[in-house]
C-alpha positions as CSV (number, residue, x, y, z in Angstrom):
1,X,7.4,-9.8,9.1
2,X,5.8,-6.4,9.8
3,X,2.5,-5.4,8.3
4,X,2.6,-2.0,6.7
5,X,-0.8,-0.3,5.5
6,X,-0.8,2.3,2.9
7,X,-3.6,4.4,1.7
8,X,-3.4,5.5,-2.0
9,X,-5.2,8.2,-3.8
10,X,-5.4,7.7,-7.7
11,X,-6.2,9.7,-10.7
12,X,-9.8,9.5,-11.5
13,X,-10.7,6.2,-13.5
14,X,-7.5,4.4,-12.6
15,X,-8.2,2.6,-9.3
16,X,-8.2,-0.8,-10.9
17,X,-5.0,-0.2,-12.9
18,X,-3.0,1.1,-9.9
19,X,-4.2,-2.0,-7.6
20,X,-3.2,-4.3,-10.1
21,X,0.3,-2.8,-10.4
22,X,0.6,-2.6,-6.6
23,X,-0.3,-6.2,-6.5
24,X,3.1,-6.9,-8.2
25,X,5.0,-5.0,-5.5
26,X,7.2,-7.5,-3.2
27,X,5.4,-8.1,0.1
28,X,2.1,-7.3,-1.3
29,X,-0.8,-9.1,0.5
30,X,-4.2,-7.3,-0.3
31,X,-5.9,-4.2,-1.5
32,X,-9.4,-2.9,-1.0
33,X,-11.2,-0.1,-2.7
34,X,-12.4,2.1,0.0
35,X,-14.5,5.3,0.5
36,X,-13.4,8.6,1.8
37,X,-10.2,10.7,0.9
38,X,-8.3,7.8,-0.6
39,X,-9.2,5.1,-3.2
40,X,-7.3,2.2,-2.0
41,X,-6.1,0.5,1.1
42,X,-3.2,-1.7,0.7
43,X,-1.6,-4.1,3.1
44,X,2.1,-5.2,2.7
45,X,4.4,-7.3,4.5
46,X,8.0,-6.2,4.9
47,X,11.0,-8.1,6.5
48,X,12.8,-4.9,7.6
49,X,10.8,-1.7,8.5
50,X,14.0,0.4,7.8
51,X,13.8,-0.4,4.2
52,X,10.0,0.7,3.7
53,X,11.1,4.1,2.5
54,X,13.0,2.7,-0.3
55,X,10.2,0.2,-1.4
56,X,7.8,3.2,-1.3
57,X,10.2,5.4,-3.4
58,X,11.3,2.6,-5.8
59,X,8.3,0.4,-6.4
60,X,5.2,2.3,-5.5
61,X,5.6,6.0,-6.3
62,X,6.6,5.3,-9.8
63,X,3.5,3.5,-10.5
64,X,1.4,5.7,-13.1
65,X,-1.7,7.5,-11.9
66,X,-0.8,7.5,-8.1
67,X,-1.5,11.1,-6.8
68,X,-0.8,10.5,-2.9
69,X,0.0,7.8,-0.5
70,X,-0.3,7.8,3.2
71,X,1.7,5.0,5.1
72,X,1.0,3.4,8.5
73,X,3.5,1.1,10.1
74,X,2.2,-1.3,12.7
75,X,3.5,-2.4,16.0
76,X,1.5,-5.4,17.3
77,X,-1.1,-7.7,15.9
78,X,-3.9,-8.6,18.0
79,X,-6.3,-11.7,17.3
80,X,-9.3,-13.6,18.7
81,X,-8.2,-16.5,21.0
């Protein structure tokens, strides 16, 4: 499984609604409200990174009140030993 991070900008007053809808997406792990240019940081896990575009197009972008997304693919995870 590969972790994918997505930053989401929502319409004003809809952060919670959008986060709750994203939580229903296949592979959802967690979401955080954040400061800065975006309103949410979302962590998803995908089996096949080649299908991430379809997942975003079919399951994330149709969610009402999303204005913009920025997706970051991960390569390697590092942890304390």
